[in-house]
C-alpha positions, 0 to 999 in steps of 0.5 A: 518510518518504513522505506516504501519507495516514496521517499524520493527527493524532488528538486525545487525547480521541478516542483515549481515548474509543476506548480506553474503547469509545466507538463515536462515537470509534471511528467518528471514527477510522474516518472519518479513516483509512478511505481511507488504509487502503484505499489501502494495502490495495489497493496491496498486494493489487491487488484492490479487493474483497480490499482492502475486506475487509482494511480492515474486518478491520484496523479490527476488529482495531485496535479490539480491540487499541487498548488495546495502543497505547502512544502512543510513536509516532503513532497513524497509524503503529500503525494503518498497520502493522495494515493492512499486516500484515492485507494481507500475511496476506490476500494469502498466504491467497489462491490465486495468480490473475491480477488484471486491473484496468480503470482510467479514466485521464484527463488533466484539464489540458493536458500531463498525458498524459505523467505519466499514461502514466508512471504507467500504465507503472509501475502495469503494471510493478508488477503484473508483479512477484511479490507479495513484490517488489511489496509490498517496493517499495511499503512501502519506496519509497512508505510509507517503511518501513525494511528492518528493518521490512519484514524483520520483517513477512516474518519474514526478515532485512534483507538479504532486504528489501534484496536483493529491493528491488534486484532488484525495482527492476531488474526494474521498469526492464526492464519499463518500458524494454520497454514504452517500446520497444514504444510507440515501435515502435507509434508508428512503425508508424502 
């Protein structure tokens, strides 16, 4: 499984305090997991404001249902699933709009320009995919979800997840190759 920032060990004392309603314990949990939760939400929603709302709603929901966490898997896995479910639900409630994000990409060390360029190309290509395809690529390739888990989130079969992932990857390759071709044309034109 990919390291998504969620795999933070939570001590049993904090967890039991949160289950009892201890606000200090819940605040510790929030502070530990807020940034990874937001990162996943923003990757799924592609909108910082919506991701902030999703993160808040996910924590409220998680704290309301924390007694349902049985401890059969790590707490971070359970919480991540709560965040993903909220993000997908929020995205489905939103009207379809074009999201434009302005990022400030800087290379801090010599030689990082190519890596940043590749990341920008991939990010731009991901942004051109339909929401479901982008979410499936992110969940499978970055978050490490299995096809059965993705299918469950979407209420579909595993073959839905597998098929959409293959098609989305092919589309990403095409988009990145097209962008690279345009970059080469622009370089020659100068």
